C-alpha positions in Angstrom: -22.7 137.9 -14.2 -21.8 136.6 -10.7 -18.2 137.6 -10.9 -19.1 141.2 -11.8 -21.5 141.4 -8.9 -18.9 140.1 -6.6 -16.3 142.6 -7.9 -18.7 145.5 -7.5 -19.7 144.4 -4.0 -16.1 144.0 -3.0 -15.3 147.5 -4.3 -18.2 148.9 -2.2 -17.1 147.1 0.9 -13.6 148.4 0.5 -15.0 151.9 0.2 -17.0 151.3 3.4 -13.8 150.0 5.1 -12.1 153.4 4.5 -15.0 155.2 6.1 -15.0 153.2 9.3 -12.5 154.2 12.0 -9.9 151.8 13.2 -11.3 149.3 15.7 -13.2 146.0 15.9 -15.8 146.9 13.3 -13.1 147.6 10.8 -11.4 144.4 11.6 -14.7 142.5 11.1 -15.1 144.1 7.7 -11.5 143.1 6.8 -12.0 139.5 7.9 -15.4 139.3 6.1 -13.7 140.3 2.8 -11.1 137.6 3.3 -13.7 134.9 4.2 -15.8 135.9 1.1 -12.7 135.3 -1.0 -12.3 131.8 0.4 -16.1 131.1 -0.2 -16.0 132.5 -3.7 -13.0 130.3 -4.7 -14.8 127.1 -3.4 -18.1 128.2 -5.0 -16.5 129.0 -8.4 -14.7 125.6 -8.4 -18.0 123.8 -8.0 -20.0 126.1 -10.2 -17.8 125.9 -13.3 -16.9 122.2 -12.8 -13.3 122.7 -13.7 -11.5 119.5 -14.7 -8.6 120.3 -12.3 -10.1 121.5 -9.0 -6.9 120.8 -7.0 -5.2 124.1 -7.7 -8.3 126.0 -6.6 -8.7 124.2 -3.4 -5.0 125.0 -2.7 -5.7 128.6 -3.4 -8.7 128.5 -1.0 -6.6 126.9 1.7 -3.8 129.5 1.2 -6.3 132.4 1.4 -7.9 130.8 4.5 -4.5 130.6 6.2 -4.0 134.3 5.4 -7.4 135.1 6.9 -6.5 133.2 10.0 -3.3 135.2 10.2 -5.3 138.4 9.9 -7.7 137.3 12.6 -4.9 136.5 15.0 -3.1 139.7 14.2 -6.3 141.8 14.8 -6.9 140.0 18.1 -3.4 140.8 19.4 -3.7 144.4 18.1 -7.2 145.4 19.1 -8.0 143.1 22.1 -4.7 142.4 23.7 -3.1 145.6 22.5 0.2 143.9 21.7 2.0 143.2 18.4 4.4 140.3 19.1 6.8 139.3 16.4 7.0 136.5 15.6 3.6 135.2 16.6 1.0 132.7 15.7 -0.2 135.1 13.0 3.2 134.8 11.3 2.8 131.0 11.3 -0.5 131.3 9.5 0.8 133.8 7.0 3.9 131.7 6.2 1.7 128.6 5.7 -0.2 130.6 3.1 2.8 131.0 0.8 3.6 127.3 0.1 -0.2 126.6 -0.3 -0.5 129.4 -2.9 2.8 128.4 -4.6 1.6 124.8 -4.7 -1.6 126.0 -6.4 0.2 127.9 -9.0 2.6 125.0 -9.5 -0.3 122.6 -10.0 -1.8 124.9 -12.6 1.6 125.0 -14.4 1.7 121.2 -14.3 -1.8 120.9 -15.6 -1.1 123.3 -18.5 2.2 121.7 -19.4 2.4 118.0 -18.3 5.9 117.6 -19.9 9.1 119.1 -18.6 9.4 122.6 -20.0 13.1 123.4 -19.7 13.0 126.8 -21.4 10.1 127.8 -19.2 11.9 126.6 -16.1 15.0 128.6 -17.0 12.9 131.7 -17.6 11.3 131.3 -14.2 14.8 130.8 -12.6 16.0 134.1 -14.3 13.0 135.9 -12.8 13.5 134.2 -9.4 17.2 135.2 -9.3 16.6 138.7 -10.5 13.8 139.6 -8.2 15.4 137.6 -5.4 18.5 139.7 -5.7 16.5 142.9 -5.4 14.6 141.5 -2.4 17.8 140.4 -0.7 19.5 143.8 -1.3 16.7 146.0 -0.1 14.7 143.9 2.3 16.4 140.7 3.5 19.9 141.9 3.9 19.0 144.9 6.1 17.0 142.5 8.3 19.8 140.0 8.6 22.2 142.8 9.4 19.9 143.9 12.3 21.6 141.5 14.7 23.5 144.5 16.1 20.2 146.0 17.3 19.3 143.0 19.3 16.8 141.3 17.0 16.6 137.6 17.6 17.6 135.0 15.0 14.0 133.7 14.9 12.7 137.1 14.2 15.2 137.7 11.5 14.4 134.4 9.9 10.7 135.0 9.9 11.2 138.5 8.5 13.3 137.1 5.7 10.8 134.3 5.0 8.2 136.8 3.8 10.1 138.2 0.8 11.4 134.8 0.0 7.8 133.5 -0.2 6.8 136.5 -2.3 9.7 136.0 -4.7 8.9 132.3 -5.1 5.2 133.0 -5.7 6.0 135.7 -8.2 8.5 133.5 -10.1 5.9 130.7 -10.4 3.3 133.3 -11.6 5.7 134.6 -14.2 6.2 131.0 -15.5 2.5 130.6 -15.7 1.5 133.8 -17.4 4.4 134.3 -19.9 3.3 131.2 -21.9 1.1 131.6 -25.1 -2.6 131.4 -24.6 -2.7 133.4 -21.3 -4.2 136.7 -22.5 -7.7 136.1 -21.0 -9.4 138.2 -18.3 -8.8 135.6 -15.6 -5.1 135.6 -16.2 -5.0 139.4 -15.9 -7.0 139.1 -12.6 -4.7 136.4 -11.3 -1.6 138.6 -12.1 -3.3 141.6 -10.4 -4.2 139.6 -7.2 -0.7 138.2 -6.7 0.9 141.5 -7.6 -1.1 143.4 -5.0 -0.3 140.9 -2.4 3.5 140.9 -3.3 3.7 144.7 -3.3 1.9 145.0 0.0 4.1 142.3 1.6 7.3 143.8 0.3 6.3 147.3 1.5 5.3 146.0 4.9 8.6 144.0 5.2 10.8 146.9 4.1 12.6 148.3 7.1 12.2 151.9 6.0 8.7 152.1 4.5 7.5 155.6 4.8 3.7 155.5 4.4 1.0 155.1 7.0 0.1 151.5 7.7 -2.7 150.3 7.6 -4.4 152.9 5.4 -2.3 152.2 2.3 -1.3 148.5 2.6 -4.8 147.3 3.8 -6.2 148.6 0.5 -3.7 146.4 -1.4 -4.5 143.3 0.6 -8.2 143.8 0.4 -8.0 144.4 -3.4 -6.0 141.1 -3.6 -8.8 139.2 -1.8 -11.5 140.7 -4.0 -9.6 139.8 -7.2 -9.0 136.2 -6.0 -12.7 135.8 -5.4 -13.8 137.4 -8.7 -11.4 135.4 -10.9 -12.7 132.2 -9.2 -16.3 133.1 -10.1 -15.4 134.1 -13.7 -16.6 131.6 -16.4 -13.1 131.4 -17.9 -11.5 130.2 -14.7 -11.6 126.6 -15.9 -9.4 127.6 -18.8 -6.5 128.3 -16.4 -5.9 124.6 -16.1 -6.5 123.8 -19.8 -3.4 122.8 -21.8 -2.7 125.4 -24.5 -2.2 124.5 -28.2 1.1 126.2 -28.5 4.4 125.2 -26.9 4.9 127.2 -23.7 8.6 127.6 -24.1 8.5 129.7 -27.2 9.5 133.3 -27.1 6.7 135.9 -26.9 6.7 139.6 -26.4 5.7 139.3 -22.7 8.3 136.6 -22.1 11.1 138.7 -23.6 10.0 141.8 -21.6 10.0 139.8 -18.3 13.3 138.1 -19.0 15.0 141.4 -20.1 13.8 143.2 -17.0 14.9 140.4 -14.7 18.4 140.1 -16.4 19.2 143.8 -15.8 18.0 143.8 -12.1 21.5 142.8 -10.8 23.5 145.7 -12.3 20.6 148.0 -11.8 20.4 147.1 -8.1 24.1 147.7 -7.7 24.1 151.1 -9.4 21.0 152.3 -7.6 22.5 151.3 -4.3 25.7 153.2 -5.0 23.7 156.3 -6.1 21.6 156.3 -2.9 24.6 155.7 -0.6 23.4 152.2 0.3 26.0 150.0 -1.4 25.1 146.5 -2.1 27.4 143.7 -1.0 29.8 143.1 -3.8 29.7 139.3 -3.4 25.9 139.5 -3.7 26.1 141.5 -6.9 28.8 139.4 -8.5 27.1 136.1 -7.5 23.8 137.3 -8.8 25.4 138.5 -12.1 27.2 135.1 -12.6 24.0 133.2 -11.9 21.9 135.4 -14.2 24.6 135.2 -17.0 24.6 131.4 -16.7 20.9 131.2 -16.9 20.8 133.6 -19.9 23.4 131.5 -21.7 21.3 128.3 -21.0 18.3 130.1 -22.3 20.1 131.1 -25.5 21.1 127.4 -26.0 17.4 126.4 -25.7 16.5 129.2 -28.1 19.1 127.9 -30.7 17.7 124.4 -30.3 14.1 125.8 -30.8 15.3 127.6 -33.9 16.9 124.3 -35.2 13.7 122.4 -34.5 11.5 125.1 -36.1 13.7 125.1 -39.2 13.5 121.4 -39.5 9.7 121.5 -39.1 9.5 124.3 -41.7 11.6 122.2 -44.2 9.5 119.1 -43.5 6.3 121.2 -44.0 7.6 122.7 -47.2 8.5 119.2 -48.5 5.0 117.9 -47.5 3.2 120.9 -49.1 5.3 120.4 -52.3 4.6 116.7 -52.4 0.9 117.2 -52.0 0.8 119.9 -54.6 2.8 117.9 -57.1 1.2 114.5 -56.6 -2.3 113.2 -57.3 -3.7 111.9 -54.0 -5.5 108.9 -55.7 -2.7 107.5 -57.9 0.5 109.1 -56.5 1.4 110.3 -59.9 2.3 113.9 -60.7 -0.5 116.4 -61.0 -1.4 118.2 -64.2 0.2 121.5 -63.1 3.4 119.8 -62.1 3.6 117.8 -65.3 3.2 121.0 -67.4 6.0 122.5 -65.3 8.2 119.4 -66.1 7.3 119.7 -69.8 8.3 123.3 -69.9 11.6 122.5 -68.2 12.2 119.6 -70.7 11.4 121.9 -73.7 14.0 124.5 -72.4 16.6 121.8 -72.0 15.8 120.5 -75.5 16.4 124.0 -76.9 20.0 123.9 -75.5 20.8 120.3 -76.1 18.9 119.9 -79.4 16.7 117.0 -78.1 13.1 116.6 -78.9 10.2 116.3 -76.4 7.3 113.9 -76.7 4.0 113.4 -74.9 2.0 110.2 -74.6 -1.6 110.8 -73.6 -3.5 107.8 -72.4 -7.3 108.0 -72.2 -9.5 105.1 -70.8 -12.4 104.5 -73.2 -15.9 105.0 -71.8 -14.6 105.2 -68.3 -17.6 107.3 -67.1 -20.0 104.7 -68.3 -17.9 102.1 -66.5 -18.2 103.9 -63.2 -21.9 104.3 -63.7 -22.2 100.6 -63.9 -19.6 99.4 -61.3 -19.5 102.4 -59.0 -16.9 105.0 -58.1 -14.9 102.7 -55.8 -14.3 100.2 -58.6 -13.4 103.2 -60.8 -10.8 104.4 -58.3 -9.3 100.9 -58.2 -9.0 100.8 -62.0 -7.3 104.2 -62.0 -4.8 103.1 -59.4 -4.1 99.9 -61.3 -3.8 101.9 -64.6 -1.2 104.2 -62.9 0.7 101.2 -61.7 0.8 99.6 -65.1 1.9 102.7 -66.9 4.7 103.3 -64.4 5.8 99.7 -64.8 5.7 99.9 -68.6 7.6 103.1 -69.1 10.2 102.6 -66.3 11.8 105.2 -64.0 13.3 107.3 -66.7 10.1 109.0 -67.9 7.8 111.2 -65.8 4.2 110.0 -65.5 1.3 112.2 -64.4 -2.5 112.2 -64.2 -4.2 115.0 -66.0 -7.6 114.4 -64.3 -10.4 111.9 -64.5 -9.3 109.0 -66.7 -6.4 110.7 -68.6 -2.7 110.0 -68.0 0.4 111.5 -69.6 4.0 110.3 -70.1 6.8 112.7 -70.8 9.5 111.6 -73.2 12.9 113.3 -73.5 15.1 111.8 -76.2 17.0 112.7 -79.4 14.6 110.5 -81.3 11.4 111.4 -79.5 9.1 110.4 -82.4 10.3 106.8 -82.4 10.5 106.7 -78.6 6.9 107.9 -78.1 5.7 105.3 -80.6 7.6 102.6 -78.8 6.2 103.7 -75.4 2.7 103.8 -76.9 3.0 100.2 -78.0 4.3 99.1 -74.5 1.4 100.9 -72.8 -1.2 99.3 -75.1 0.3 95.9 -74.2 0.3 96.7 -70.5 -3.2 98.0 -70.5 -4.7 95.3 -72.6 -5.1 92.8 -69.8 -8.5 92.7 -68.0 -8.8 94.4 -64.7 -9.8 92.4 -61.6 -11.0 94.8 -58.9 -12.7 93.0 -56.0 -12.7 89.8 -58.0 -14.6 91.3 -61.0 -13.2 90.8 -64.5 -13.5 94.1 -66.4 -12.1 95.0 -69.9 -11.0 98.6 -70.3 -9.8 99.9 -73.7 -7.2 102.6 -73.8 -6.8 105.2 -76.5 -3.4 107.0 -76.9 -2.5 110.3 -78.5 1.1 111.2 -79.3 2.7 114.6 -79.9 6.3 115.7 -80.5 7.6 119.2 -80.6 8.0 120.1 -84.2 10.0 123.2 -83.6 11.7 124.9 -80.6 9.0 127.5 -80.3 6.3 125.2 -79.0 5.3 125.4 -75.3 3.9 122.9 -72.9 0.2 123.9 -73.4 0.5 123.6 -77.2 2.2 120.2 -76.9 -0.5 118.9 -74.6 -3.2 120.3 -76.8 -1.8 118.5 -79.8 -1.7 115.2 -77.9 -5.3 115.7 -76.9 -6.3 116.4 -80.5 -4.5 113.2 -81.6 -6.3 111.3 -78.8 -9.7 112.6 -79.9 -8.9 111.4 -83.4 -8.2 107.9 -82.1 -11.6 108.0 -80.3 -13.3 108.9 -83.6 -11.7 106.0 -85.4 -13.3 102.5 -85.0 -10.0 100.7 -85.4 -7.0 102.8 -84.4 -5.4 102.4 -81.0 -3.1 105.4 -81.1 -2.5 108.4 -83.3 0.5 110.7 -83.8 -0.1 114.4 -84.1 2.0 114.8 -87.3 2.3 117.5 -89.9 -0.7 116.2 -91.8 -2.9 116.5 -88.7 -1.3 119.8 -87.8 -2.3 121.2 -91.3 -5.8 119.8 -90.8 -6.2 121.5 -87.4 -4.9 124.8 -88.8 -7.4 124.6 -91.7 -10.2 123.9 -89.3 -9.1 126.9 -87.1 -9.0 129.1 -90.2 -12.4 127.9 -91.3 -13.8 128.5 -87.9 -12.5 132.1 -87.9 -13.9 132.7 -91.3 -17.2 131.2 -90.3 -17.3 133.5 -87.3 -16.8 136.4 -89.6 -19.5 135.2 -91.9 -22.1 134.9 -89.1 -21.6 138.4 -87.9 -20.8 140.1 -91.2 -23.4 138.8 -93.7 -21.7 135.8 -95.2 -24.6 133.3 -94.6 -27.6 132.9 -96.8 -30.8 130.9 -96.5 -32.6 129.1 -99.4 -36.0 127.5 -99.1 -37.1 124.1 -100.4 -40.9 123.6 -100.8 -42.8 120.9 -98.9 -45.8 119.8 -101.0 -48.9 117.7 -100.3 -48.5 114.2 -101.8 -52.1 114.0 -102.9 -52.7 117.5 -104.4 -49.2 118.9 -105.1 -50.1 122.1 -103.2 -47.3 123.8 -101.3 -47.7 123.2 -97.5 -44.5 125.0 -96.4 -40.8 125.2 -96.7 -37.6 124.0 -95.1 -34.9 126.6 -94.6 -31.5 125.4 -95.8 -28.3 127.2 -94.9 -25.5 128.2 -97.4 -22.2 129.9 -96.8 -21.0 132.3 -99.5 -17.3 132.3 -99.2 -15.1 135.3 -99.9 -13.7 133.6 -103.0 -17.2 133.3 -104.4 -17.5 129.5 -103.6 -20.8 128.5 -102.0 -20.2 126.0 -99.2 -22.8 123.4 -98.3 -23.8 122.7 -94.6 -21.9 119.4 -94.7 -18.6 121.3 -95.0 -18.9 123.7 -92.1 -21.7 122.5 -89.7 -19.5 119.8 -88.2 -16.8 122.4 -87.4 -19.4 124.8 -85.9 -20.8 122.0 -83.8 -17.5 121.6 -82.0 -17.8 125.1 -80.6 -20.5 127.6 -79.6 -20.6 128.8 -83.2 -23.4 126.4 -83.9 -25.6 128.2 -81.3 -24.8 131.5 -82.9 -25.7 130.1 -86.3 -29.0 128.7 -84.9 -30.0 132.1 -83.5 -29.2 133.7 -86.8 -31.2 131.2 -88.8 -34.2 131.5 -86.4 -34.1 135.3 -86.6 -33.7 135.5 -90.4 -36.2 132.7 -91.2 -39.0 134.1 -89.0 -38.3 137.6 -90.4 -38.4 136.5 -94.0 -41.6 134.4 -93.6 -43.3 137.3 -91.8 -42.4 139.5 -94.7 -43.8 137.0 -97.2 -47.0 136.7 -95.2 -47.4 140.5 -95.0 -46.9 140.8 -98.8 -49.4 138.0 -99.6 -51.5 137.0 -96.6 -53.8 134.6 -98.5 -51.0 132.5 -100.0 -49.0 132.1 -96.8 -51.9 131.9 -94.3 -51.6 128.1 -94.0 -48.0 127.5 -94.8 -45.1 126.8 -92.4 -41.4 127.2 -92.3 -39.1 124.5 -90.9 -35.8 125.3 -89.2 -33.2 122.7 -88.2 -31.8 123.0 -84.6 -28.6 121.2 -83.6 -28.2 119.0 -80.6 -25.8 121.5 -79.0 -28.2 124.4 -79.4 -31.1 122.3 -78.1 -29.0 121.5 -75.0 -28.4 125.2 -74.5 -30.6 126.6 -71.7 -31.3 129.6 -73.9 -33.0 127.7 -76.7 -36.5 128.5 -75.6 -35.6 132.1 -75.1 -34.0 132.2 -78.6 -37.1 130.8 -80.3 -39.4 133.1 -78.4 -37.3 136.1 -79.1 -37.2 135.4 -82.9 -41.0 135.0 -82.9 -41.6 138.3 -81.0 -39.1 140.2 -83.1 -40.7 139.1 -86.4 -44.3 139.2 -85.2 -44.8 135.7 -86.7 -47.4 133.5 -85.1 -45.8 130.4 -83.5 -47.9 127.9 -85.4 -46.1 128.9 -88.7 -42.7 127.7 -87.3 -41.5 124.1 -87.3 -38.5 123.2 -85.2 -36.7 120.1 -86.7 -34.3 117.9 -84.7 -32.6 114.8 -85.9 -33.4 111.4 -84.3 -29.8 111.1 -83.0 -30.3 114.3 -80.9 -32.8 112.4 -78.7 -30.1 110.0 -77.8 -27.1 112.4 -77.5 -28.9 115.2 -75.6 -30.4 113.8 -72.3 -32.5 116.9 -71.8 -33.8 116.9 -75.3 -37.4 115.7 -74.5 -37.7 118.4 -71.8 -36.5 121.2 -74.2 -38.9 120.0 -77.0 -41.8 120.0 -74.6 -41.0 123.6 -73.6 -40.7 124.6 -77.2 -44.0 122.9 -78.0 -45.6 124.9 -75.2 -44.7 128.1 -77.1 -47.0 126.9 -79.9 -44.4 125.8 -82.4 -44.5 122.5 -84.2 -41.9 119.8 -83.5 -40.6 117.7 -86.4 -38.4 114.5 -86.0 -36.0 114.6 -88.9 -34.2 111.6 -90.5 -36.4 109.1 -88.7 -35.3 105.5 -89.1 -31.6 106.2 -89.1 -31.0 106.4 -85.4 -31.9 104.4 -82.3 -35.5 105.5 -81.8 -38.0 102.7 -82.2 -41.4 103.1 -83.6 -42.9 102.3 -80.2 -41.2 105.4 -78.7 -43.3 107.7 -80.9 -46.1 107.7 -78.4 -43.8 109.2 -75.7 -42.1 111.9 -77.7 -43.3 115.5 -77.9 -43.3 115.4 -81.7 -46.0 116.5 -84.3 -44.3 115.5 -87.6 -42.1 112.6 -88.6 -39.8 113.0 -91.6 -38.8 109.7 -93.3 -35.1 109.7 -94.3 -34.4 109.6 -98.1 -32.4 106.4 -97.7 -35.7 104.4 -97.4 -36.9 105.7 -100.8 -33.6 104.7 -102.5 -33.1 101.4 -100.8 -33.2 98.3 -102.9 -33.4 96.0 -99.8 -36.5 93.9 -99.5 -39.1 95.3 -97.2 -38.2 99.0 -97.6 -41.7 99.9 -98.8 -43.3 97.9 -96.0 -41.1 99.7 -93.4 -42.2 103.1 -94.8 -45.8 101.9 -94.6 -45.2 100.8 -91.0 -43.7 104.2 -90.0 -46.6 106.0 -91.7 -49.2 104.0 -90.0 -47.6 104.3 -86.6 -47.3 108.1 -86.9 -50.9 108.5 -88.1 -52.0 106.4 -85.2 -50.4 108.9 -82.9 -51.9 111.8 -84.7 -48.7 112.8 -86.4 -48.1 114.0 -90.0 -45.5 112.2 -92.2 -43.1 113.9 -94.6 -40.9 112.0 -97.0 -37.5 113.5 -97.9 -35.5 113.2 -101.1 -38.3 112.5 -103.6 -36.7 112.6 -107.1 -38.6 110.1 -109.3 -42.3 109.8 -110.1 -42.3 106.1 -109.0 -41.2 107.2 -105.6 -44.1 109.7 -105.5 -46.5 106.9 -106.5 -45.3 104.7 -103.7 -45.9 107.5 -101.2 -49.4 108.1 -102.6 -50.2 104.4 -102.2 -48.9 104.5 -98.6 -51.0 107.6 -97.7 -47.9 109.7 -96.9 -48.9 113.3 -96.1 -46.2 115.5 -97.6 -42.9 115.2 -99.5 -40.0 117.3 -100.6 -37.3 116.8 -103.2 -36.0 117.7 -106.6 -39.0 116.1 -108.2 -40.9 119.2 -107.1 -38.3 121.9 -106.7 -34.8 122.5 -105.4 -33.9 125.0 -102.9 -35.2 128.5 -103.9 -34.0 132.0 -103.1 -36.2 134.2 -100.9 -37.1 136.3 -104.0 -38.2 133.2 -105.9 -40.5 132.1 -103.1 -41.9 135.6 -102.8 -42.6 135.8 -106.5 -44.6 132.4 -106.4 -42.2 130.4 -108.6 -42.8 127.3 -106.5 -46.5 127.1 -107.3 -46.2 124.9 -110.4 -46.0 121.1 -110.0 -43.1 120.5 -112.3 -41.4 117.1 -112.0 -37.7 117.5 -112.8 -36.3 114.0 -113.5 -33.4 115.5 -115.5 -32.0 117.2 -112.5 -30.7 115.0 -109.6 -28.7 117.0 -107.2 -27.8 116.8 -103.5 -29.9 119.3 -101.5 
């Protein structure tokens, strides 16, 4: 980098300067270093395109004035062999001080356009402290030299040097004690000015004891080189950039500088007494008074800063709390804060004996609404819903948004049951009116679930869960608008929880059993395969049918666990039958029902494949049955069925005709078999037989097989024969059989059983 090259070259030239004896050559080297400093400052200003070039041109002018002073001084010393004082060299030197001070002041102005009272007081403290030392040890002895015949002009010029140094140093302290001034260029700037001030102070001291110019010239030359290097540094433009932090705040460097400056007055007095050079008492007292006044003023500024900082902290805390406690879209309380309020209300209720109620409002089919109208309209509806709820319940009840399209109202009253019911009615009235976002007229139905703490042991989470259960009950009802989570519903939930726990134990501890109903060919009566049907053997000896526990399992992941168990057990059992009697089971199949939740699980293909691999059963023996409604409820169903079909298993569409699938959709579905629901066989409506014929013909046209369920009478079988249906199952042939009965071949006889009509 350029500045590194310049710094290295400067160090080399200074080393050369020390090797050259005093004379014109040495003076030329000295002046060359000074001129290179001026050129480097101008070049760095143009190279880095600083936004505020003014301070740098002032620095260049100040250094140029100093170089001119050096040239005049060298001419007098080496050519004329005189050292007049004062001389034209002193004029040039003294012009440099205000130019350099103006440059530092301009930098300060650029970095802090506003009046910085604390920073100004800090600079004044430094100015007074260092000025006191300079007066006591340099200026005062010079002023007192009148007895030795020194002219007034000479004394004035001599005093002007330390005054200029003190002014320059004070401005530098104000610049570098602010935050954001820890870069390399700031350190180089401090070093350049410090070398110059130290050299000037030593030169002006009446009793300096070292050999000039060997020592002081090194300091001045080092100052030149540092000025030029910092101007060429890429970070030089940052000197005039305004910092993000307020410059008047206390920092470690600022405290160190102020502390040192504040003790200069007593330290100067004590050191003078110790060295036998007592300082003028009025000077010490005056300096101490001024410093004390400035320190007190600085303390007042610090107190004001603390007050402002405390106010900002309080405002920030309030702002953070508000944002954490309020929903940004509706302005209502958030879920977390509402739960906190519910907990507080429940605690107060324990002491006061009051009840706590929750009113949970859910907008019906809101997701479908946003899909049609867009999220912006959805946000407008949510904001309007929040406004209506707040208007309906008044200022005495807390209202929050749980998320998405759910809102909650907190009721605290001695008669919370009646109050929540009343509030629910008011909300239904307020939300019944159509919404009109952006001129559109949109009807949005609301469903409300209510819960009231039945005992003092309930917490906020339980109370909210009860309101959500009541809300789901409303959604399941075609007519209800709100539901209260009462004791009846609480008992129902507890029974469902207990049954779910018992079912979980049954899955993993052998409480489930499979039975198998034969599927026979309509034309020949030969057994084509079996459908695996699930039974739950309860601990009390009661056998539970699937209709009793499958709906409960489908509300959790238990249904997937059941599906995996059925797949594993069915394939294992069929493989065992096939191994025992390969001829009889070579062309038969086994059908397994898969729930929509299990089909939606990404592991379904892996589950089926694992069951086939574990049992060693060829895939073409396995039929996966899904109901028609699954195709509507599970968006990814068709993809999953295609993946299962790729394994080699057969796909059967169960209960066809009871859902939303049309006959025309059969050509697009990855299905091999269609099972006609039993309701068509028992229907007395006109056209039922024709509809069965239509389904059969459409399926055959697509290369699918047709199976009729629930055949219980010979006349039903005759209808299926006339319609060319492929297979049938039902109690006319056989009911569900145990695995031992199937293995023994009890299903081989074609035995109509008209005397037994049971639900399979």
